N, CA, C, O and the ligand as a Tripos MOL2 file, in Angstrom:
@<TRIPOS>MOLECULE
protein
  305   303    77     0     0
PROTEIN
NO_CHARGES

@<TRIPOS>ATOM
      1 N           4.5150   74.6010  -15.0270 N.3       1 MET1
      2 CA          4.5600   73.1700  -14.7850 C.3       1 MET1
      3 C           5.8340   72.6250  -15.2660 C.2       1 MET1
      4 O           6.4790   73.1750  -16.1590 O.2       1 MET1
      5 N           6.2230   71.4760  -14.6420 N.am      2 THR2
      6 CA          7.4880   70.8330  -15.0540 C.3       2 THR2
      7 C           7.0970   69.4060  -15.5540 C.2       2 THR2
      8 O           6.3400   68.6670  -14.9240 O.2       2 THR2
      9 N           7.6400   69.1090  -16.6620 N.am      3 VAL3
     10 CA          7.4570   67.7520  -17.1960 C.3       3 VAL3
     11 C           8.7580   67.0050  -16.9990 C.2       3 VAL3
     12 O           9.7720   67.3680  -17.5940 O.2       3 VAL3
     13 N           8.7510   65.9620  -16.1710 N.am      4 LYS4
     14 CA          9.9200   65.2260  -15.8830 C.3       4 LYS4
     15 C           9.9250   63.8970  -16.5710 C.2       4 LYS4
     16 O           8.9350   63.1650  -16.5650 O.2       4 LYS4
     17 N          11.0040   63.6080  -17.1390 N.am      5 TYR5
     18 CA         11.1500   62.3120  -17.8100 C.3       5 TYR5
     19 C          12.1040   61.4290  -16.9530 C.2       5 TYR5
     20 O          13.2630   61.7670  -16.7130 O.2       5 TYR5
     21 N          11.5500   60.2930  -16.5160 N.am      6 ILE6
     22 CA         12.3760   59.3690  -15.8170 C.3       6 ILE6
     23 C          12.3560   57.9750  -16.4710 C.2       6 ILE6
     24 O          11.3950   57.6270  -17.1570 O.2       6 ILE6
     25 N          13.3990   57.1950  -16.2590 N.am      7 CYS7
     26 CA         13.4390   55.8680  -16.8040 C.3       7 CYS7
     27 C          12.4890   54.9750  -16.0110 C.2       7 CYS7
     28 O          12.5590   54.9350  -14.7830 O.2       7 CYS7
     29 N          11.5960   54.2530  -16.7080 N.am      8 ARG8
     30 CA         10.6300   53.4220  -16.0310 C.3       8 ARG8
     31 C          11.2790   52.2600  -15.3230 C.2       8 ARG8
     32 O          10.7000   51.6690  -14.4120 O.2       8 ARG8
     33 N          12.5020   51.9300  -15.7500 N.am      9 HIS9
     34 CA         13.1280   50.7490  -15.1160 C.3       9 HIS9
     35 C          14.0640   51.0870  -14.0250 C.2       9 HIS9
     36 O          14.0100   50.4730  -12.9590 O.2       9 HIS9
     37 N          14.9450   52.0580  -14.2400 N.am     10 CYS10
     38 CA         15.9610   52.3660  -13.1590 C.3      10 CYS10
     39 C          15.7020   53.6860  -12.4940 C.2      10 CYS10
     40 O          16.4720   54.1180  -11.6360 O.2      10 CYS10
     41 N          14.6050   54.3450  -12.8860 N.am     11 GLN11
     42 CA         14.2050   55.6000  -12.2100 C.3      11 GLN11
     43 C          15.1880   56.7830  -12.4320 C.2      11 GLN11
     44 O          15.0890   57.8210  -11.7780 O.2      11 GLN11
     45 N          16.1300   56.5880  -13.3690 N.am     12 THR12
     46 CA         17.0830   57.6470  -13.6290 C.3      12 THR12
     47 C          16.3770   58.8880  -14.2330 C.2      12 THR12
     48 O          15.5100   58.7430  -15.0950 O.2      12 THR12
     49 N          16.7230   60.0210  -13.8110 N.am     13 SER13
     50 CA         16.1770   61.2400  -14.3930 C.3      13 SER13
     51 C          16.8200   61.4860  -15.7360 C.2      13 SER13
     52 O          18.0410   61.6050  -15.8360 O.2      13 SER13
     53 N          15.9810   61.5630  -16.7960 N.am     14 ILE14
     54 CA         16.5340   61.7470  -18.1090 C.3      14 ILE14
     55 C          16.4870   63.1960  -18.5640 C.2      14 ILE14
     56 O          17.3210   63.6340  -19.3560 O.2      14 ILE14
     57 N          15.5300   63.9170  -18.0720 N.am     15 GLY15
     58 CA         15.4840   65.3320  -18.3860 C.3      15 GLY15
     59 C          14.1720   65.9050  -17.9220 C.2      15 GLY15
     60 O          13.2750   65.1830  -17.4870 O.2      15 GLY15
     61 N          14.0710   67.2140  -18.0220 N.am     16 GLU16
     62 CA         12.7960   67.8660  -17.7640 C.3      16 GLU16
     63 C          12.5600   69.1010  -18.5510 C.2      16 GLU16
     64 O          13.4960   69.7800  -18.9720 O.2      16 GLU16
     65 N          11.3130   69.3950  -18.7520 N.am     17 ILE17
     66 CA         10.9090   70.5790  -19.5000 C.3      17 ILE17
     67 C          10.1530   71.4810  -18.5370 C.2      17 ILE17
     68 O           9.2150   71.0320  -17.8770 O.2      17 ILE17
     69 N          10.5380   72.7140  -18.4500 N.am     18 ARG18
     70 CA          9.8750   73.6380  -17.5660 C.3      18 ARG18
     71 C           9.2250   74.6730  -18.4560 C.2      18 ARG18
     72 O           9.9180   75.3740  -19.1940 O.2      18 ARG18
     73 N           7.9420   74.7830  -18.4040 N.am     19 GLN19
     74 CA          7.2210   75.6750  -19.2660 C.3      19 GLN19
     75 C           5.9420   76.1340  -18.6140 C.2      19 GLN19
     76 O           5.3860   75.4010  -17.7970 O.2      19 GLN19
     77 N           5.4540   77.2970  -18.9330 N.am     20 GLU20
     78 CA          4.2440   77.7770  -18.4180 C.3      20 GLU20
     79 C           3.1050   76.8220  -18.7090 C.2      20 GLU20
     80 O           2.3460   76.4240  -17.8260 O.2      20 GLU20
     81 N           3.0180   76.4800  -19.9400 N.am     21 GLU21
     82 CA          1.9460   75.5870  -20.4420 C.3      21 GLU21
     83 C           2.5030   74.6490  -21.4470 C.2      21 GLU21
     84 O           3.0710   75.0790  -22.4510 O.2      21 GLU21
     85 N           2.3670   73.4400  -21.2230 N.am     22 VAL22
     86 CA          2.8260   72.4480  -22.2170 C.3      22 VAL22
     87 C           1.6000   71.6060  -22.6020 C.2      22 VAL22
     88 O           0.9920   70.9310  -21.7720 O.2      22 VAL22
     89 N           1.2730   71.6780  -23.8830 N.am     23 SER23
     90 CA          0.0770   70.9090  -24.2890 C.3      23 SER23
     91 C           0.4810   69.4620  -24.5640 C.2      23 SER23
     92 O           1.6180   69.1620  -24.9270 O.2      23 SER23
     93 N          -0.4860   68.5950  -24.3760 N.am     24 GLU24
     94 CA         -0.2450   67.1670  -24.6460 C.3      24 GLU24
     95 C           0.1960   66.9760  -26.0780 C.2      24 GLU24
     96 O           0.9390   66.0520  -26.4090 O.2      24 GLU24
     97 N          -0.2930   67.8990  -26.9380 N.am     25 TYR25
     98 CA          0.0810   67.7540  -28.3750 C.3      25 TYR25
     99 C           1.5550   68.0010  -28.5250 C.2      25 TYR25
    100 O           2.2240   67.2670  -29.2530 O.2      25 TYR25
    101 N           2.1250   69.0690  -27.8260 N.am     26 GLN26
    102 CA          3.5360   69.3180  -27.9200 C.3      26 GLN26
    103 C           4.3680   68.1530  -27.4150 C.2      26 GLN26
    104 O           5.4550   67.8930  -27.9310 O.2      26 GLN26
    105 N           3.8710   67.4610  -26.4270 N.am     27 LEU27
    106 CA          4.5980   66.3600  -25.8430 C.3      27 LEU27
    107 C           4.4990   65.0880  -26.6030 C.2      27 LEU27
    108 O           5.2540   64.1440  -26.3710 O.2      27 LEU27
    109 N           3.5060   65.0570  -27.5750 N.am     28 GLY28
    110 CA          3.3180   63.9050  -28.3730 C.3      28 GLY28
    111 C           2.4080   62.8710  -27.7300 C.2      28 GLY28
    112 O           2.3120   61.7460  -28.2190 O.2      28 GLY28
    113 N           1.7140   63.2510  -26.5970 N.am     29 PHE29
    114 CA          0.8900   62.2990  -25.8780 C.3      29 PHE29
    115 C          -0.2990   61.8250  -26.7170 C.2      29 PHE29
    116 O          -0.8520   60.7520  -26.4740 O.2      29 PHE29
    117 N          -0.6890   62.6440  -27.7160 N.am     30 HIS30
    118 CA         -1.8210   62.2640  -28.5100 C.3      30 HIS30
    119 C          -1.5780   61.0390  -29.3680 C.2      30 HIS30
    120 O          -2.5220   60.5100  -29.9550 O.2      30 HIS30
    121 N          -0.3210   60.5650  -29.4610 N.am     31 PHE31
    122 CA         -0.0090   59.3720  -30.2150 C.3      31 PHE31
    123 C          -0.3140   58.1300  -29.3920 C.2      31 PHE31
    124 O          -0.4050   57.0230  -29.9220 O.2      31 PHE31
    125 N          -0.4690   58.3320  -28.0840 N.am     32 LEU32
    126 CA         -0.5930   57.1610  -27.1800 C.3      32 LEU32
    127 C          -2.0150   56.7280  -27.0440 C.2      32 LEU32
    128 O          -2.9250   57.5500  -27.1500 O.2      32 LEU32
    129 N          -2.2380   55.4470  -26.8080 N.am     33 THR33
    130 CA         -3.5320   54.9370  -26.5060 C.3      33 THR33
    131 C          -3.8500   55.2670  -25.0580 C.2      33 THR33
    132 O          -2.9290   55.5180  -24.2810 O.2      33 THR33
    133 N          -5.1180   55.2770  -24.6660 N.am     34 PRO34
    134 CA         -5.4900   55.5480  -23.2630 C.3      34 PRO34
    135 C          -4.7160   54.6230  -22.2710 C.2      34 PRO34
    136 O          -4.3350   55.0730  -21.1900 O.2      34 PRO34
    137 N          -4.4970   53.3950  -22.6200 N.am     35 GLU35
    138 CA         -3.7890   52.4790  -21.7290 C.3      35 GLU35
    139 C          -2.3270   52.9230  -21.6000 C.2      35 GLU35
    140 O          -1.7520   52.8900  -20.5120 O.2      35 GLU35
    141 N          -1.7400   53.3370  -22.7220 N.am     36 GLU36
    142 CA         -0.3110   53.7450  -22.6850 C.3      36 GLU36
    143 C          -0.2250   55.0340  -21.8830 C.2      36 GLU36
    144 O           0.7130   55.2110  -21.1060 O.2      36 GLU36
    145 N          -1.1630   55.9180  -22.0500 N.am     37 ARG37
    146 CA         -1.1070   57.1820  -21.2970 C.3      37 ARG37
    147 C          -1.1570   56.8940  -19.8220 C.2      37 ARG37
    148 O          -0.4040   57.5000  -19.0600 O.2      37 ARG37
    149 N          -2.0340   55.9710  -19.3760 N.am     38 ARG38
    150 CA         -2.1770   55.6530  -17.9900 C.3      38 ARG38
    151 C          -0.8580   55.0500  -17.4590 C.2      38 ARG38
    152 O          -0.4520   55.2680  -16.3180 O.2      38 ARG38
    153 N          -0.2430   54.3080  -18.3210 N.am     39 ASP39
    154 CA          0.9710   53.5880  -17.9490 C.3      39 ASP39
    155 C           2.1580   54.5710  -17.8840 C.2      39 ASP39
    156 O           2.9740   54.4730  -16.9680 O.2      39 ASP39
    157 N           2.2660   55.4800  -18.8010 N.am     40 ILE40
    158 CA          3.4260   56.2640  -19.0360 C.3      40 ILE40
    159 C           3.4010   57.5950  -18.2710 C.2      40 ILE40
    160 O           4.4140   58.0450  -17.7350 O.2      40 ILE40
    161 N           2.2300   58.1960  -18.2390 N.am     41 ILE41
    162 CA          2.1260   59.5570  -17.7280 C.3      41 ILE41
    163 C           1.5310   59.5900  -16.3340 C.2      41 ILE41
    164 O           0.4700   58.9940  -16.1430 O.2      41 ILE41
    165 N           2.1030   60.2090  -15.3890 N.am     42 SER42
    166 CA          1.4510   60.4610  -14.1240 C.3      42 SER42
    167 C           1.4280   61.9200  -13.7790 C.2      42 SER42
    168 O           2.4190   62.6350  -13.9290 O.2      42 SER42
    169 N           0.2870   62.3460  -13.3150 N.am     43 TYR43
    170 CA          0.0800   63.7710  -13.0020 C.3      43 TYR43
    171 C           0.2030   63.8920  -11.4580 C.2      43 TYR43
    172 O          -0.5320   63.2660  -10.6940 O.2      43 TYR43
    173 N           1.1490   64.7100  -11.0660 N.am     44 ASN44
    174 CA          1.4170   64.8940   -9.6350 C.3      44 ASN44
    175 C           0.4720   65.9410   -9.0830 C.2      44 ASN44
    176 O           0.0000   66.8160   -9.8100 O.2      44 ASN44
    177 N           0.1910   65.8410   -7.7440 N.am     45 PRO45
    178 CA         -0.6710   66.8180   -7.1180 C.3      45 PRO45
    179 C          -0.2700   68.2520   -7.2520 C.2      45 PRO45
    180 O          -1.1230   69.1400   -7.2730 O.2      45 PRO45
    181 N           1.0270   68.5000   -7.3450 N.am     46 ASN46
    182 CA          1.5620   69.8930   -7.4780 C.3      46 ASN46
    183 C           1.5230   70.3760   -8.9220 C.2      46 ASN46
    184 O           2.0110   71.4670   -9.2150 O.2      46 ASN46
    185 N           0.9470   69.5800   -9.8370 N.am     47 GLY47
    186 CA          0.7850   70.0690  -11.1970 C.3      47 GLY47
    187 C           1.8590   69.5730  -12.1770 C.2      47 GLY47
    188 O           1.7540   69.6840  -13.3980 O.2      47 GLY47
    189 N           2.8970   69.0170  -11.5420 N.am     48 ASP48
    190 CA          3.9780   68.5140  -12.4520 C.3      48 ASP48
    191 C           3.5260   67.2180  -13.1040 C.2      48 ASP48
    192 O           2.5920   66.5630  -12.6430 O.2      48 ASP48
    193 N           4.1880   66.8710  -14.1570 N.am     49 VAL49
    194 CA          3.8490   65.6390  -14.8850 C.3      49 VAL49
    195 C           5.1340   64.7850  -14.9600 C.2      49 VAL49
    196 O           6.2170   65.2730  -15.2800 O.2      49 VAL49
    197 N           4.9630   63.5290  -14.6590 N.am     50 THR50
    198 CA          6.0920   62.6110  -14.8200 C.3      50 THR50
    199 C           5.8070   61.6780  -15.9700 C.2      50 THR50
    200 O           4.7400   61.0710  -16.0630 O.2      50 THR50
    201 N           6.7910   61.5800  -16.8440 N.am     51 VAL51
    202 CA          6.6650   60.7420  -18.0120 C.3      51 VAL51
    203 C           7.6780   59.5990  -17.9200 C.2      51 VAL51
    204 O           8.8810   59.8520  -17.8640 O.2      51 VAL51
    205 N           7.2250   58.3820  -17.9040 N.am     52 LYS52
    206 CA          8.1410   57.2620  -17.8300 C.3      52 LYS52
    207 C           8.5600   56.8130  -19.2020 C.2      52 LYS52
    208 O           7.7340   56.4130  -20.0220 O.2      52 LYS52
    209 N           9.8300   56.8800  -19.4410 N.am     53 VAL53
    210 CA         10.4040   56.4090  -20.6670 C.3      53 VAL53
    211 C          11.4990   55.4130  -20.3980 C.2      53 VAL53
    212 O          11.6510   54.9750  -19.2570 O.2      53 VAL53
    213 N          12.2490   55.0460  -21.3710 N.am     54 VAL54
    214 CA         13.3230   54.0640  -21.1450 C.3      54 VAL54
    215 C          14.6400   54.7230  -21.5220 C.2      54 VAL54
    216 O          14.7900   55.2080  -22.6440 O.2      54 VAL54
    217 N          15.5760   54.7460  -20.6200 N.am     55 CYS55
    218 CA         16.8540   55.3740  -20.8600 C.3      55 CYS55
    219 C          17.6910   54.5200  -21.8070 C.2      55 CYS55
    220 O          17.3860   53.3460  -22.0170 O.2      55 CYS55
    221 N          18.7360   55.0980  -22.3750 N.am     56 ASP56
    222 CA         19.5510   54.3900  -23.2870 C.3      56 ASP56
    223 C          20.1620   53.1130  -22.7520 C.2      56 ASP56
    224 O          20.2790   52.0950  -23.4350 O.2      56 ASP56
    225 N          20.5480   53.2260  -21.4830 N.am     57 TYR57
    226 CA         21.2050   52.0840  -20.8130 C.3      57 TYR57
    227 C          20.2040   50.9130  -20.7190 C.2      57 TYR57
    228 O          20.5230   49.7810  -21.0830 O.2      57 TYR57
    229 N          19.0040   51.2060  -20.2280 N.am     58 CYS58
    230 CA         18.0080   50.1100  -20.1090 C.3      58 CYS58
    231 C          17.5060   49.6330  -21.4400 C.2      58 CYS58
    232 O          17.1470   48.4650  -21.5870 O.2      58 CYS58
    233 N          17.4730   50.5160  -22.4140 N.am     59 LYS59
    234 CA         17.0640   50.1510  -23.7400 C.3      59 LYS59
    235 C          18.0030   49.0860  -24.3210 C.2      59 LYS59
    236 O          17.5670   48.0930  -24.9020 O.2      59 LYS59
    237 N          19.3380   49.3360  -24.1370 N.am     60 GLU60
    238 CA         20.3050   48.3960  -24.6010 C.3      60 GLU60
    239 C          20.2300   47.0900  -23.8620 C.2      60 GLU60
    240 O          20.3640   46.0100  -24.4360 O.2      60 GLU60
    241 N          20.0070   47.2230  -22.5320 N.am     61 ALA61
    242 CA         19.8930   45.9890  -21.7150 C.3      61 ALA61
    243 C          18.6860   45.1640  -22.1020 C.2      61 ALA61
    244 O          18.7260   43.9340  -22.0820 O.2      61 ALA61
    245 N          17.6050   45.8530  -22.4560 N.am     62 LEU62
    246 CA         16.3620   45.1280  -22.8470 C.3      62 LEU62
    247 C          16.5170   44.4760  -24.2300 C.2      62 LEU62
    248 O          15.9910   43.3980  -24.5050 O.2      62 LEU62
    249 N          17.2620   45.1840  -25.0800 N.am     63 GLU63
    250 CA         17.4740   44.5890  -26.4290 C.3      63 GLU63
    251 C          18.3810   43.3740  -26.3120 C.2      63 GLU63
    252 O          18.2390   42.3950  -27.0450 O.2      63 GLU63
    253 N          19.3180   43.4610  -25.3740 N.am     64 ALA64
    254 CA         20.1980   42.2820  -25.2190 C.3      64 ALA64
    255 C          19.5010   41.1460  -24.4580 C.2      64 ALA64
    256 O          19.7940   39.9690  -24.6680 O.2      64 ALA64
    257 N          18.5910   41.5190  -23.5870 N.am     65 ASN65
    258 CA         17.8810   40.4870  -22.7280 C.3      65 ASN65
    259 C          16.3630   40.8050  -22.7440 C.2      65 ASN65
    260 O          15.8430   41.3630  -21.7780 O.2      65 ASN65
    261 N          15.6600   40.4520  -23.8350 N.am     66 PRO66
    262 CA         14.2650   40.8110  -23.9580 C.3      66 PRO66
    263 C          13.4010   40.2840  -22.8160 C.2      66 PRO66
    264 O          12.3530   40.8580  -22.5170 O.2      66 PRO66
    265 N          13.8290   39.2010  -22.1780 N.am     67 GLU67
    266 CA         13.0380   38.6700  -21.0760 C.3      67 GLU67
    267 C          12.9750   39.5870  -19.8950 C.2      67 GLU67
    268 O          12.0980   39.4290  -19.0460 O.2      67 GLU67
    269 N          13.8870   40.5630  -19.8030 N.am     68 LEU68
    270 CA         13.8440   41.5190  -18.6810 C.3      68 LEU68
    271 C          12.5850   42.3360  -18.7210 C.2      68 LEU68
    272 O          12.0810   42.7240  -17.6670 O.2      68 LEU68
    273 N          12.0510   42.6170  -19.8950 N.am     69 SER69
    274 CA         10.8850   43.4900  -20.0240 C.3      69 SER69
    275 C           9.6940   42.7710  -19.4380 C.2      69 SER69
    276 O           8.7370   43.4200  -19.0180 O.2      69 SER69
    277 N           9.7190   41.4520  -19.3960 N.am     70 LEU70
    278 CA          8.5690   40.7330  -18.7280 C.3      70 LEU70
    279 C           8.5600   41.0120  -17.2650 C.2      70 LEU70
    280 O           7.5010   41.1330  -16.6480 O.2      70 LEU70
    281 N           9.7590   41.1170  -16.6900 N.am     71 LEU71
    282 CA          9.7730   41.3780  -15.2430 C.3      71 LEU71
    283 C           9.3450   42.8150  -14.9410 C.2      71 LEU71
    284 O           8.7100   43.0890  -13.9220 O.2      71 LEU71
    285 N           9.7070   43.7270  -15.8510 N.am     72 ALA72
    286 CA          9.3820   45.1130  -15.5900 C.3      72 ALA72
    287 C           7.9220   45.4370  -15.8820 C.2      72 ALA72
    288 O           7.3480   46.3700  -15.3210 O.2      72 ALA72
    289 N           7.3300   44.6350  -16.7840 N.am     73 ASN73
    290 CA          5.9370   44.8730  -17.1820 C.3      73 ASN73
    291 C           5.0830   43.5980  -16.9160 C.2      73 ASN73
    292 O           4.7750   42.8670  -17.8570 O.2      73 ASN73
    293 N           4.7270   43.3480  -15.7260 N.am     74 PRO74
    294 CA          4.0500   42.0250  -15.4210 C.3      74 PRO74
    295 C           2.7140   41.9060  -16.1420 C.2      74 PRO74
    296 O           2.2060   40.7940  -16.2820 O.2      74 PRO74
    297 N           2.1270   42.9970  -16.6010 N.am     75 LEU75
    298 CA          0.8160   42.9010  -17.2630 C.3      75 LEU75
    299 C           0.9500   42.3890  -18.7260 C.2      75 LEU75
    300 O          -0.0210   41.9520  -19.3430 O.2      75 LEU75
    301 N           2.1580   42.4610  -19.2300 N.am     76 GLN76
    302 CA          2.3040   42.0440  -20.6430 C.3      76 GLN76
    303 C           2.6160   40.5950  -20.8320 C.2      76 GLN76
    304 O           2.7590   40.1370  -21.9660 O.2      76 GLN76
    305 ZN         17.0860   53.0590  -17.1480 Zn       77 ZN77
@<TRIPOS>BOND
     1     1     2 1
     2     2     3 1
     3     3     4 2
     4     3     5 am
     5     5     6 1
     6     6     7 1
     7     7     8 2
     8     7     9 am
     9     9    10 1
    10    10    11 1
    11    11    12 2
    12    11    13 am
    13    13    14 1
    14    14    15 1
    15    15    16 2
    16    15    17 am
    17    17    18 1
    18    18    19 1
    19    19    20 2
    20    19    21 am
    21    21    22 1
    22    22    23 1
    23    23    24 2
    24    23    25 am
    25    25    26 1
    26    26    27 1
    27    27    28 2
    28    27    29 am
    29    29    30 1
    30    30    31 1
    31    31    32 2
    32    31    33 am
    33    33    34 1
    34    34    35 1
    35    35    36 2
    36    35    37 am
    37    37    38 1
    38    38    39 1
    39    39    40 2
    40    39    41 am
    41    41    42 1
    42    42    43 1
    43    43    44 2
    44    43    45 am
    45    45    46 1
    46    46    47 1
    47    47    48 2
    48    47    49 am
    49    49    50 1
    50    50    51 1
    51    51    52 2
    52    51    53 am
    53    53    54 1
    54    54    55 1
    55    55    56 2
    56    55    57 am
    57    57    58 1
    58    58    59 1
    59    59    60 2
    60    59    61 am
    61    61    62 1
    62    62    63 1
    63    63    64 2
    64    63    65 am
    65    65    66 1
    66    66    67 1
    67    67    68 2
    68    67    69 am
    69    69    70 1
    70    70    71 1
    71    71    72 2
    72    71    73 am
    73    73    74 1
    74    74    75 1
    75    75    76 2
    76    75    77 am
    77    77    78 1
    78    78    79 1
    79    79    80 2
    80    79    81 am
    81    81    82 1
    82    82    83 1
    83    83    84 2
    84    83    85 am
    85    85    86 1
    86    86    87 1
    87    87    88 2
    88    87    89 am
    89    89    90 1
    90    90    91 1
    91    91    92 2
    92    91    93 am
    93    93    94 1
    94    94    95 1
    95    95    96 2
    96    95    97 am
    97    97    98 1
    98    98    99 1
    99    99   100 2
   100    99   101 am
   101   101   102 1
   102   102   103 1
   103   103   104 2
   104   103   105 am
   105   105   106 1
   106   106   107 1
   107   107   108 2
   108   107   109 am
   109   109   110 1
   110   110   111 1
   111   111   112 2
   112   111   113 am
   113   113   114 1
   114   114   115 1
   115   115   116 2
   116   115   117 am
   117   117   118 1
   118   118   119 1
   119   119   120 2
   120   119   121 am
   121   121   122 1
   122   122   123 1
   123   123   124 2
   124   123   125 am
   125   125   126 1
   126   126   127 1
   127   127   128 2
   128   127   129 am
   129   129   130 1
   130   130   131 1
   131   131   132 2
   132   131   133 am
   133   133   134 1
   134   134   135 1
   135   135   136 2
   136   135   137 am
   137   137   138 1
   138   138   139 1
   139   139   140 2
   140   139   141 am
   141   141   142 1
   142   142   143 1
   143   143   144 2
   144   143   145 am
   145   145   146 1
   146   146   147 1
   147   147   148 2
   148   147   149 am
   149   149   150 1
   150   150   151 1
   151   151   152 2
   152   151   153 am
   153   153   154 1
   154   154   155 1
   155   155   156 2
   156   155   157 am
   157   157   158 1
   158   158   159 1
   159   159   160 2
   160   159   161 am
   161   161   162 1
   162   162   163 1
   163   163   164 2
   164   163   165 am
   165   165   166 1
   166   166   167 1
   167   167   168 2
   168   167   169 am
   169   169   170 1
   170   170   171 1
   171   171   172 2
   172   171   173 am
   173   173   174 1
   174   174   175 1
   175   175   176 2
   176   175   177 am
   177   177   178 1
   178   178   179 1
   179   179   180 2
   180   179   181 am
   181   181   182 1
   182   182   183 1
   183   183   184 2
   184   183   185 am
   185   185   186 1
   186   186   187 1
   187   187   188 2
   188   187   189 am
   189   189   190 1
   190   190   191 1
   191   191   192 2
   192   191   193 am
   193   193   194 1
   194   194   195 1
   195   195   196 2
   196   195   197 am
   197   197   198 1
   198   198   199 1
   199   199   200 2
   200   199   201 am
   201   201   202 1
   202   202   203 1
   203   203   204 2
   204   203   205 am
   205   205   206 1
   206   206   207 1
   207   207   208 2
   208   207   209 am
   209   209   210 1
   210   210   211 1
   211   211   212 2
   212   211   213 am
   213   213   214 1
   214   214   215 1
   215   215   216 2
   216   215   217 am
   217   217   218 1
   218   218   219 1
   219   219   220 2
   220   219   221 am
   221   221   222 1
   222   222   223 1
   223   223   224 2
   224   223   225 am
   225   225   226 1
   226   226   227 1
   227   227   228 2
   228   227   229 am
   229   229   230 1
   230   230   231 1
   231   231   232 2
   232   231   233 am
   233   233   234 1
   234   234   235 1
   235   235   236 2
   236   235   237 am
   237   237   238 1
   238   238   239 1
   239   239   240 2
   240   239   241 am
   241   241   242 1
   242   242   243 1
   243   243   244 2
   244   243   245 am
   245   245   246 1
   246   246   247 1
   247   247   248 2
   248   247   249 am
   249   249   250 1
   250   250   251 1
   251   251   252 2
   252   251   253 am
   253   253   254 1
   254   254   255 1
   255   255   256 2
   256   255   257 am
   257   257   258 1
   258   258   259 1
   259   259   260 2
   260   259   261 am
   261   261   262 1
   262   262   263 1
   263   263   264 2
   264   263   265 am
   265   265   266 1
   266   266   267 1
   267   267   268 2
   268   267   269 am
   269   269   270 1
   270   270   271 1
   271   271   272 2
   272   271   273 am
   273   273   274 1
   274   274   275 1
   275   275   276 2
   276   275   277 am
   277   277   278 1
   278   278   279 1
   279   279   280 2
   280   279   281 am
   281   281   282 1
   282   282   283 1
   283   283   284 2
   284   283   285 am
   285   285   286 1
   286   286   287 1
   287   287   288 2
   288   287   289 am
   289   289   290 1
   290   290   291 1
   291   291   292 2
   292   291   293 am
   293   293   294 1
   294   294   295 1
   295   295   296 2
   296   295   297 am
   297   297   298 1
   298   298   299 1
   299   299   300 2
   300   299   301 am
   301   301   302 1
   302   302   303 1
   303   303   304 2
@<TRIPOS>SUBSTRUCTURE
     1 MET1         2 RESIDUE 1 A MET
     2 THR2         6 RESIDUE 1 A THR
     3 VAL3        10 RESIDUE 1 A VAL
     4 LYS4        14 RESIDUE 1 A LYS
     5 TYR5        18 RESIDUE 1 A TYR
     6 ILE6        22 RESIDUE 1 A ILE
     7 CYS7        26 RESIDUE 1 A CYS
     8 ARG8        30 RESIDUE 1 A ARG
     9 HIS9        34 RESIDUE 1 A HIS
    10 CYS10       38 RESIDUE 1 A CYS
    11 GLN11       42 RESIDUE 1 A GLN
    12 THR12       46 RESIDUE 1 A THR
    13 SER13       50 RESIDUE 1 A SER
    14 ILE14       54 RESIDUE 1 A ILE
    15 GLY15       58 RESIDUE 1 A GLY
    16 GLU16       62 RESIDUE 1 A GLU
    17 ILE17       66 RESIDUE 1 A ILE
    18 ARG18       70 RESIDUE 1 A ARG
    19 GLN19       74 RESIDUE 1 A GLN
    20 GLU20       78 RESIDUE 1 A GLU
    21 GLU21       82 RESIDUE 1 A GLU
    22 VAL22       86 RESIDUE 1 A VAL
    23 SER23       90 RESIDUE 1 A SER
    24 GLU24       94 RESIDUE 1 A GLU
    25 TYR25       98 RESIDUE 1 A TYR
    26 GLN26      102 RESIDUE 1 A GLN
    27 LEU27      106 RESIDUE 1 A LEU
    28 GLY28      110 RESIDUE 1 A GLY
    29 PHE29      114 RESIDUE 1 A PHE
    30 HIS30      118 RESIDUE 1 A HIS
    31 PHE31      122 RESIDUE 1 A PHE
    32 LEU32      126 RESIDUE 1 A LEU
    33 THR33      130 RESIDUE 1 A THR
    34 PRO34      134 RESIDUE 1 A PRO
    35 GLU35      138 RESIDUE 1 A GLU
    36 GLU36      142 RESIDUE 1 A GLU
    37 ARG37      146 RESIDUE 1 A ARG
    38 ARG38      150 RESIDUE 1 A ARG
    39 ASP39      154 RESIDUE 1 A ASP
    40 ILE40      158 RESIDUE 1 A ILE
    41 ILE41      162 RESIDUE 1 A ILE
    42 SER42      166 RESIDUE 1 A SER
    43 TYR43      170 RESIDUE 1 A TYR
    44 ASN44      174 RESIDUE 1 A ASN
    45 PRO45      178 RESIDUE 1 A PRO
    46 ASN46      182 RESIDUE 1 A ASN
    47 GLY47      186 RESIDUE 1 A GLY
    48 ASP48      190 RESIDUE 1 A ASP
    49 VAL49      194 RESIDUE 1 A VAL
    50 THR50      198 RESIDUE 1 A THR
    51 VAL51      202 RESIDUE 1 A VAL
    52 LYS52      206 RESIDUE 1 A LYS
    53 VAL53      210 RESIDUE 1 A VAL
    54 VAL54      214 RESIDUE 1 A VAL
    55 CYS55      218 RESIDUE 1 A CYS
    56 ASP56      222 RESIDUE 1 A ASP
    57 TYR57      226 RESIDUE 1 A TYR
    58 CYS58      230 RESIDUE 1 A CYS
    59 LYS59      234 RESIDUE 1 A LYS
    60 GLU60      238 RESIDUE 1 A GLU
    61 ALA61      242 RESIDUE 1 A ALA
    62 LEU62      246 RESIDUE 1 A LEU
    63 GLU63      250 RESIDUE 1 A GLU
    64 ALA64      254 RESIDUE 1 A ALA
    65 ASN65      258 RESIDUE 1 A ASN
    66 PRO66      262 RESIDUE 1 A PRO
    67 GLU67      266 RESIDUE 1 A GLU
    68 LEU68      270 RESIDUE 1 A LEU
    69 SER69      274 RESIDUE 1 A SER
    70 LEU70      278 RESIDUE 1 A LEU
    71 LEU71      282 RESIDUE 1 A LEU
    72 ALA72      286 RESIDUE 1 A ALA
    73 ASN73      290 RESIDUE 1 A ASN
    74 PRO74      294 RESIDUE 1 A PRO
    75 LEU75      298 RESIDUE 1 A LEU
    76 GLN76      302 RESIDUE 1 A GLN
    77 ZN77       305 GROUP 0 **** ****
């Protein structure tokens, strides 16, 4: 399986882990609440996992303009 990390805001590919078996524990998913998991992790039909994170560029942009996060996360 491949675990792909993409930026949730600009969709930039940040990196990927290719491994026979990656446990959720190894990935740190057990720290997340069920809501966060649903929001951050998506399981693709081919078995790959996409994890939405925030890239350095967007992180800086959000820190400089916190109101941007409201646009990106309408539920919050
Ligand atoms: Zn980004």
